[in-house]
N, C-alpha and C positions, 0 to 999 in steps of 0.2 A: 287671206282668201279662204273661205270655208271649203271643206271637202264635201262636195255635194255629189251623192251617188244614188239619188232617189229615182225609182223607175216610173215610167208612165203608168197610170193606174186606170183600171176599168170601172164600170158602174157597180156601186155597192148598193144593192136594193134593200138590204136588211136594216131596219131601224132597231137600235139597241135598247133593251130593257135595262133594269137596274144592274143586272149582271149578264154580260154577254160572253158566252163560251164558244170557242171555235176549236173543233177537234177533227175536222176534215172527214167526217163520216158521210156515208151515202144519205143518211137521214137529213143532213144539212145541205143536200144537193151538190155534194162533191163526188167526182168520179176519178178513178185511177188514171194517171197520166199527167201531162203538163198542167200546172196550176194556172197558167196564163189564161186570163179572162174567166176564171172560175170565182164567182161570188166577190168580184172586185179585186182579186189578186192579179198582179202583173209581174212579168219577168223582165230582167235586164235585156235590153235590145242590143244586137250586135251591129257591126258596121253597115249591114244591109237592112237595118231597121226591122229585123226579125228576132223573136224571143230566142235566147240561148237555150240549149238543151239541158235536160236533167234537173230542172227545177220543177218538182212534180209532187202530186199526191201519191203516196206510196203505202203499201201494206206490209212493208218489211219489218218495221218496228212501230210500236205505239204504246202509250201509257194508259190510254182509255180507248175502248173500242178496238178497231182494227187498222185505222189509217193514221198517217201523220204527214206533215209537210217535209219533203226532202229537198235540201239544196246541196248540189253536188257539182263536181268538176265537169265542164264541157271541154273535151279534148280538142275541139275545133277552134277554141279560143286561147289566146295567150294568157299567161298568168298576170295578175295585176300587182302593182306595188302596194295598193291599198285594197281592202275588201270592197269591191264594187259590183260583184256578180251575185245574183240571187233573186229573191222575190219580196215584194212589198204590197201593202194594202193601205189605201186611204179609207179611213172610216167614214161612215155616212153621218156621224155626229162628232162634234168637238167635245172634249172632256176637260173639265176644269182642273187646272194644275194645283189648285189649293188643297184638294183632298182627293187623291187618286191612288189606286192600287192596280198594278199590272203584273200578271204572273203567267208563266208558261213553263213547259218542260222541254229540255234539250238533251240531245245525245249526239256525240261526235265519234266517228269511227276509228280515228287514228291520231297519234302524235306525229310530229314532224311532217304534218301535211299542211292543210290550209289553216290560216287564221280565220275564225268565224266571229262575226259580230251580230248580236241580237239586241235590237233596240226599238225605241219609239221616237217619234219626231212631231214637230209642229211647224207652223208658219209664222214668222216674225217679220212684219213689214212686207217686203216682197221677196224674202229669202226663206229657204227651208232651214229648220233649226233642230239639231239633236236635243232630245230631252233626257232620256236615260238609255245608256248603251253599255252592255257587257261585251268585252272583247276577250275571247278565248284564244290566246296566242298559241301558235303551233308548238311552242316549247313546253306547254303545260301551265304557263303563268296565266293569271286572269287579271285583266286591266279594266279600268272604268274611264269612259270619256268624261272630262272635267271642264270642257269649255266649248263654245260654239266653233272654235277653230280646230277642234279635235285634238286637244292635248289629252294625255293619258296619265293615270296614276295607278299604281299597283294595288290590287285588292288582296286581302288576306285569305287567299284560296289557291290551291293547285289542283287542276282538274286531271282526270284520267280518262282514257278512251273507253268506249263500249260500256258507258255508264250513264244512266238517266240522272239528270240534275233538275231540281225544281228551282227556277229563278223567280224572284219577286222583288219589285220595287215599290216602296211606299213614298209617295211624292206629296210634299206640302209646299206652301208658299216659299219657305226658306231653305228646305233641305230635301235630299233624296237619300233614302236608306236602301242599300242593296243587300238582298239575302240570297243565299244558296242553301237549299235543303233546310230552310227556316233558321239558318245561322247568319247573323249579321256579319258581312265581310267588308263593308265599306259604307261610310257616311260622308256625303259630299254636299256642297252648296247646290241649290237649285239655280244654276247660272242662267237658264233660258227664261224661266218664268213665263212659259208659253203653254197654251192649251194643247192637249194631245190631239193630233189629227191622224196619225197613222202608225203602222208597224213596218219594220224593215229588218230582214234577215239576209245577211250577205257574207261572202267569202272572197278570197283572193285567187281562187281558181288554181291552186297549186296541187292539192291532192286530198282525197278523202271526201266524206259526206257528213252532213249534220241533219238531224231530224228535230222537228219542232211540233209539239202537240199540246192540247189542252190549254189554249190561250184564254185567259179570263181578264175582263176589265170591269172594275166596280166603280160606278158613279151614278149620278142622277140620270134620269131618262131624258135624252135629248133627241129631237128629230129634225130632219131637214125639210123645211118648207120654203117660203120666201126668205132669202138671206139678206141681212142688212150688215154692212161693214162701214163703220163710222156713219156717214150720211148717204151712203150709196144704197140704192134699192134695185134689185133685179127680180123679174118675174116673167113667166112662171119658172119655178125651179123645184123639181126637175123640168127640163125643157126638151121638146122634141124637135122643133124647127126654128122658131123665131124667139129670140130673147129680147125683152124690153129692159132698157137701162135708164134709171132715173138718178140724176145727181142734184146737189143743192141748187136752189135758185140763185141766179147771178153768175153761174159758172157755165162754160161751154166745153163740150167734149173735144179734146184735141186728138186723142188716139185711144183705141181699145186694143189690147193684146191678150191673147189666150195662150196659157202655158200648160204643158203637162208637168207632172211632179219630178221629172228629170231636169226641169228647167228649160226645156226646149219650147221655143215659140212655135205654135201650130196654126195660129191665125192672127190677122191684124186688120183693123178697120179704122176709118177716120170719120169723125164728126157724125156719128150715127147713134140714134137712140133705139133703133131696132136693128138687130144683127141676125143674119141667117147662119145657123150652125149645122145645116144639113150635111155638110161635107165631113164633119167630125165623127169619129167613131164613138160609140157609147162609152162613157167614162166620166171620171171626175177631173175637173180642170180648175185652174186659177185664172180669174179674169182680173186684169189690171186696167184701170181707167185713169188717163192723164188729162187734166183740164187746163184751160187757158190761164187759170190762176196759179198753176204749178202744183195743184193738189194731186196726190196719187192715192187712188182707192183700189183696194183689192179684195176679192171675195171668192168663195168656192162655188162652182156651178156643177150641176150634174146633167150630162147629156144622155137622154134615153136612146 
């Protein structure tokens, strides 16, 4: 059973150029305070379906400019056995795993506090898949996620608090190289072989804070228009009210389900080629279509 801790994500309006940088500045339309619903970022929801506290755009520390993303303890919530609290963003474009570099800066306030994980993810079939994940253990050890089931291996690096570190992963079809401050600390198999769909920065809500800044993604320019997955076609995408669904000839729709990236089902329909999404909040979702032939199609949709 995979450890799934992805948050429901909001609408990401920005189409990425060859290099997309996120540094949480006012010039990028970020404001101080909760990062929830800012430029497609979403925060872990509590038992009352409300975003937890203290996952925010902060001006306390930064490597470039004045702001950074801060993920910190919410004392109203219990600590977790796994890092499941924090902020995530689904990107408006997929990025090819065959030639991809992802980098960002991180800063952790204390040892013997929370374990923080900084990673990327994709979607494989109908499940979310980790791609590259650094785990900064509360003891000072650094670990790397090495499988879709969240197995870990120790990296050749010990971190210290109150220090900025530059993390970079170089992803190819066969391997992932993990760098810290431009030093290679681990080389592992590209076990997921899945295109990059989003970013995920989380902790176990024990103690302390982490700051993330200056996120860069290098890849070809991809934009989201009409999305095709296998032989599934949907339009318009982004969608305001009514989404049209077209499947291969000779198949009939048995059911349509819409999920947020936490894996929660937020809508369900039967035998419809036009579905009304007016009750959904603005955001990015996964549509799953099951046909009478047993085929399962899934694709990403954007609700305006």
